[in-house]
C-alpha positions as CSV (number, residue, x, y, z in Angstrom):
1,M,0.0,0.0,0.0
2,S,1.4,3.4,-0.9
3,V,1.5,6.3,1.4
4,A,-1.2,8.1,-0.6
5,N,-3.6,5.2,-0.1
6,I,-3.4,5.0,3.7
7,H,-5.5,8.2,3.9
8,E,-8.2,6.9,1.7
9,S,-11.4,5.2,2.8
10,E,-13.8,3.4,0.4
11,K,-16.7,4.1,2.7
12,L,-16.0,7.8,3.0
13,N,-15.2,8.1,-0.8
14,A,-18.6,6.5,-1.5
15,L,-20.3,9.3,0.5
16,L,-18.4,12.3,-1.1
17,G,-20.8,15.0,-2.2
18,K,-23.6,13.7,0.0
19,K,-25.1,15.1,3.1
20,V,-23.9,13.1,6.1
21,K,-24.0,13.1,9.9
22,I,-20.6,12.4,11.5
23,K,-19.8,11.5,15.1
24,M,-16.2,12.3,15.9
25,F,-13.9,10.7,18.4
26,D,-14.9,13.2,21.1
27,N,-18.6,12.4,20.6
28,R,-19.3,15.8,18.8
29,E,-21.7,15.4,15.9
30,Y,-21.7,17.4,12.7
31,I,-24.0,17.5,9.7
32,G,-23.0,18.8,6.3
33,I,-21.7,17.9,2.8
34,L,-18.7,15.5,2.8
35,G,-15.8,16.5,0.6
36,R,-12.0,16.3,0.3
37,S,-9.5,19.0,1.2
38,E,-7.9,20.5,-1.8
39,Y,-4.3,20.5,-0.6
40,S,-4.1,17.7,1.9
41,K,-5.1,14.1,2.5
42,R,-7.9,15.1,4.8
43,Y,-11.6,15.0,4.4
44,K,-13.9,17.9,5.2
45,I,-17.5,18.6,5.9
46,D,-19.0,21.8,4.6
47,R,-21.5,23.2,7.2
48,P,-23.9,25.9,6.2
49,Y,-23.2,29.2,8.0
50,K,-20.3,27.6,10.0
51,G,-17.7,26.9,7.3
52,A,-15.7,23.8,6.6
53,L,-14.4,21.4,9.2
54,H,-11.3,19.4,8.1
55,F,-10.4,16.1,9.7
56,Y,-8.6,12.8,9.1
57,K,-10.6,9.5,8.6
58,T,-9.3,8.3,11.9
59,H,-11.2,11.0,13.8
60,I,-14.5,9.5,12.8
61,K,-16.4,7.2,15.1
62,K,-19.6,6.9,13.0
63,I,-20.9,8.3,9.7
64,S,-24.2,8.0,8.1
65,E,-26.0,9.5,5.1
66,V,-28.7,12.0,5.9
67,T,-31.9,11.5,3.9
68,E,-34.5,14.2,4.1
C-alpha cells in the first residue's frame, strides 16, 4: 500500500458530495456535505453558515448519510 492510499477510505469516498452526519472521536456530531480537502489528504464537511471542518478519517467514530 502506498503512502497516498493510507489516507483513503472506500466508505468515505462513496459518501463524497452527499449530506452526512458524522460523530467524531470526542462524541461531537456534525451535519454537512462531505468532501476532500484540496491541498491535503484530509476529508472535510461543509457546514452551512459555519464553514468547513477538516479532519482525518481516523477521527470518525460513526458516519451515516442524511436523507430528508
